N, C-alpha and C positions, 0 to 999 in steps of 0.2 A: 184612196188611202183613208183608213179610219182616223178620226180626230182623237178619239179616246179608246184605249184598249185596257180592259181590266181582266187579268188572267184569273179565272175561277178554279180551274183544275188543269193539271199537267200530268198526263199518264204516259204509259209506254207506247200506246198506239195513237191516241188522240189528245188534243187539248180543247178546253172549253173557255171561250172568252165572252165578255160583254163588250160590244164595240159600238161606237157612234159613227154613222156614215151619213154622207150628204145624199139626198134623193135627187133625181134628175130635175125636179122643180125648185131645188135650193133648200128645201126643208131638211132638217136633221132628224134622224131616228136612231134608237138604240136597238141592236140586234144581239141575240145570243148565237154565237158562231162556233161550230165544231170545226177545228182545224185538223187536217189529216194530210200526211205526206203524199197521198195518191197511191195508186196500185196499178197492176197489170194482170190480165187474164188471157188464157189461151184455150181455143177450141181445137183439141187434137183430132186429126183426121187420119184414119188408118188407110192403107193402100187399097182395101176393098170398098172404100167409101163410107164405112161406118165411123162413128165418132166415139170418143171416150168421154164419159161423164163420170163425175164422182158423186157419191152420197156422203156428205160430211156432217158430223155432229156439230150443230150450230145452236147453242143455247138461246141466242137472241131470235133465232128463227123457229124456236119451238121444238127442236130435236134434229132429226136427220133431214137434210135439205139437198136436193139435186142441184148441182152446179158444175161449172168448168173450173179447172185449176186456176188459182189466183193468189196473189200475194201483195204485200205492202212494199212500196219502193223503199229501199235502204238509202241512207244519205249519199247523194252523188250517183246513185244507180240509175241507169237508163231503163225505160220500160221493157225493151227487148231482152236485156240481161235478166230482168226480174222474171219474165215468163219462161225463159230457158231454165232458170233455177227452179221455179215452182213446178214445172212439168216433170222434172227429174225427181224432186223431193216427194211430190204428192202421187205421181203415177208410176214412176220407175221407167221413164222414157226420155230420150234425148230427141229433140226436133232438129232434123237436118236443115229444114227451111221454116222460117216464120214470115208471115205477111200481115201487115197492119189491116185490120178490119175497120177500125174507127176508135172513138173514145166516148165516154159518157160521164155526166155528173150524176152521182148516186142519190143525193138528197139535197137538191139545189135550194130548198127553203131554209136550211140551217147548217149545211156542211159544204166545205170546199173540195171534197175528195173528187178526183178525176181518175177514172179507171180506163186504161188503154187496152183495147181489145185486139187480139191476134188470132190467126189461124196457124196451126202447126202441122207440118207434113214431113214426110220422109222420117218417120219415127223409128227409133232404134231402142230396144230394151236396154236398160241400165239398172243399177241397184237403186232401190227406193230409199228415201231418207226422211221419214215423217218426223215432225217435231213432237216433243213430249205431250203437248196438249191437243194433238190431232188424232181423230178417229175417222178414217176415210175408207170407203168401199169404192172400187173402180168397176165400172160397168161399160161394156161396149154395146152400141145399139145403132140401128138404122137412123139416118137423119130424119126421115119422115116420121118415125115413131117419136123421136125427141121433139119435133115440132108439134106433133099431136098432143104430147104431154104438156107442152106450153099452152096449147089451146084449151085443154081440159083443166088447166090450173094446177097441174102437178109439178110444174117447174115455176115457182113464183119468183125465183132469183132474177133480177133485172139484167145483170151482166150476161147471164147465160142465155136469156131470151133474146137479147139484142145481138149477141155473137151469132147465134143460130140463124136469126132472121137476116142479118147482114151477109153472112156467108152464103145463104141461099139466094138472096137478092143479087149478089155479085156473081152467082153461078159457080161458086167455088165448091159447093157441096150439093 
């Protein structure tokens, strides 16, 4: 636990603190910490083995970015409920089954965000419900092409890279 916490900024999505922590050797150091409630992301898998990726406008990423559907955890929300909500909102599908792939720390040097990764199968089309600040294109593609895009640097998003790699490693795609 931090000895000192000074709140620098409190926003809708993140907060920024200056915190003093004890190092393993007993010394104390001050860190700037971005605090985030965490998120969840889902790799949607169609019956024919193709995956659904999105191209979303991300100003922080420089424009349109390839990724998998993801969202921020709402207060008290479990990660599985979050991915079920996000796949419907962003893609217009409901996942009949979701399976946990793993989880990741997004920026361990300064942020506590954990993203829970899932594979979604038994997809059923439903009405899409984008949020007002979202611009999303949905693209289905072969898993090998998506992995080749990762290798070529065309998918720089870490959660998407890891979800694809974990799903392939587990033999799920």
